[in-house]
Structure formats: structure tokens, C-alpha cells
C-alpha positions in Angstrom: -15.4 1.9 -1.3 -15.0 5.2 0.5 -12.5 3.7 3.0 -10.5 2.0 0.2 -10.3 5.2 -1.7 -9.3 7.2 1.4 -6.6 4.6 2.2 -5.0 5.1 -1.2 -5.0 8.9 -0.9 -8.0 9.5 -3.1 -9.9 11.6 -0.5 -12.0 13.6 -3.0 -13.3 10.4 -4.5 -13.8 9.0 -1.0 -16.1 12.0 -0.4 -18.1 11.2 -3.6 -18.4 7.6 -2.4 -19.7 8.9 0.9 -22.3 11.1 -0.8 -23.4 8.2 -2.9 -23.6 5.9 0.2 -25.8 8.4 2.0 -27.9 9.0 -1.1 -28.5 5.3 -1.4 -29.4 5.1 2.3 -32.0 7.9 2.0 -33.3 6.9 -1.5 -32.0 10.0 -3.2 -32.2 8.7 -6.8 -31.3 12.1 -8.3 -28.0 12.3 -6.5 -27.2 8.7 -7.3 -27.9 9.3 -11.0 -26.0 12.6 -11.0 -22.8 11.4 -9.2 -22.3 7.7 -9.9 -20.6 8.3 -13.2 -18.2 10.8 -11.5 -17.2 8.1 -9.0 -16.8 5.4 -11.8 -14.6 7.8 -13.9 -12.5 8.7 -10.9 -11.9 5.1 -10.0 -10.9 4.3 -13.6 -8.5 7.2 -13.5 -7.0 6.2 -10.2 -6.5 2.6 -11.5 -4.7 3.9 -14.6 -2.5 6.3 -12.5 -1.6 3.6 -10.0 -0.8 1.1 -12.7 1.3 3.6 -14.5 3.2 4.6 -11.2 3.9 0.9 -10.6 5.3 0.4 -14.1 7.4 3.6 -14.0 8.5 3.5 -10.3 11.9 2.7 -9.0 10.9 -0.8 -8.1 12.6 -2.6 -10.9 16.3 -2.7 -9.7 18.0 -5.5 -8.0 20.7 -3.6 -6.1 18.8 -2.5 -3.0 20.4 -1.2 0.2 19.7 -4.3 2.4 20.6 -2.6 5.7 18.2 0.3 5.0 15.5 -2.0 3.7 15.8 -4.3 6.7 15.7 -1.5 9.2 12.7 0.1 7.6 10.9 -3.2 7.5 11.4 -3.7 11.2 10.0 -0.2 11.7 7.0 -1.2 9.6 6.5 -4.3 11.7 6.6 -2.3 14.9 4.1 0.2 13.5 1.8 -2.7 12.5 2.1 -4.2 16.0 1.0 -0.8 17.4 -1.9 -0.7 15.0 -0.5 2.4 13.4 -1.7 2.1 9.9 -0.7 5.7 8.9 2.8 5.3 10.2 3.2 1.9 8.6 2.0 3.2 5.2 4.4 6.2 5.5 7.3 3.9 6.0 6.2 1.6 3.1 5.9 4.6 0.8 9.4 5.7 1.8 10.7 2.2 1.0 8.9 2.2 -2.4 10.8 5.3 -3.4 14.0 3.4 -3.3 15.5 1.0 -5.7 14.2 -2.5 -4.7 14.4 -6.0 -6.0 11.3 -7.4 -7.5 10.9 -9.7 -4.6 11.0 -6.9 -2.1 8.6 -4.8 -4.1 6.1 -7.7 -4.2 6.5 -8.1 -0.4 5.8 -4.4 0.2 2.6 -4.7 -2.0 1.5 -7.8 0.1 2.2 -5.9 3.4 0.2 -2.9 2.1 -2.7 -5.2 1.1 -2.8 -6.6 4.6 -2.9 -3.2 6.0 -5.8 -2.2 3.8 -7.7 -5.2 5.1 -6.8 -4.3 8.7 -4.7 -7.5 9.1 -2.0 -5.9 11.3 -0.6 -9.1 12.7 -0.2 -10.6 9.2 1.4 -7.4 7.9 3.8 -7.3 10.8 4.8 -11.0 10.3 5.4 -10.3 6.6 7.5 -7.3 7.4 9.6 -9.2 9.9 10.1 -12.1 7.5 11.1 -9.7 4.7 13.6 -7.9 7.1 15.2 -11.3 7.9 15.4 -12.2 4.2 17.1 -8.8 3.5 19.7 -9.6 6.3 20.3 -13.0 4.9 20.6 -11.7 1.3 23.5 -9.4 2.3 25.5 -12.1 4.1 28.2 -13.7 1.9 27.7 -17.4 1.0 29.7 -19.8 3.0 32.4 -21.7 1.2 32.8 -25.5 1.6 
């Protein structure tokens, strides 16, 4: 739990999870009783905030900049191949601030999930696939 919270930027909650982990390891029932509700409340708040951000974010449009998106996705893939989780997440967050199609937004979520699980090769492959799709999407359809 502490790693997952840290990975989504909830470092204070990650610290509480660490305290609880150590309290459990050493049988410190008083700390467990005192701090567990704090962790649970924090997790509930984080889920609400993240759900709200997702609904309100700029991820609902369909007119994305395919060149920019494709280029950034290739950078994400390269970061994943270098096992640079922090760099890949920074690039993903920059992409999420832009207007994206629903399909691209879903792909970014999938890539981010792979990163959280430490599945760098899968994240890289998804990013490369998404970059190729962005390139194909901007090419005019051939006429018969």
C-alpha cells in the first residue's frame, strides 16, 4: 500500500502506511488502532479526488494533436525501456494535461497501470502501439 500511495503522489499517506506496516511487524497494537482510520480516510479522499480529476480533466476531447501525442508516446516508450518510471510518469502526466481522444486517454491509463505494476516492457509496447495509431489516425484515408 505504501508503494502504491507513493506512486500516485500521496507521500504523506505512504508514510502513514509505512508506520502501520512497522507497527504490525512489531505488534504495536496502540499505533495500529490510533492510525488505521487515518489511512482509510486518506485513501477514501484520494479515490474521490482522483475520480473527480478524471471526470473534470481535459481528457474528453477528440481533436488531439497527433504529432505531439505520437512524439511523447515514443518518449514514454524509451523511458520505459530504460526502466525510468519517474520520467515515464512525468511524460504521461504532461500528455494527460492536453486534449485527448477517449481512446488515447484509456491507453495512457493502461500504460500508467503497467508502470505501477513494474511491467516496463508491456508499458513500452503499449506506448509504441499508441504512437503508431496516432500516426495512422492523422493520415488521410486513401480514395479508391
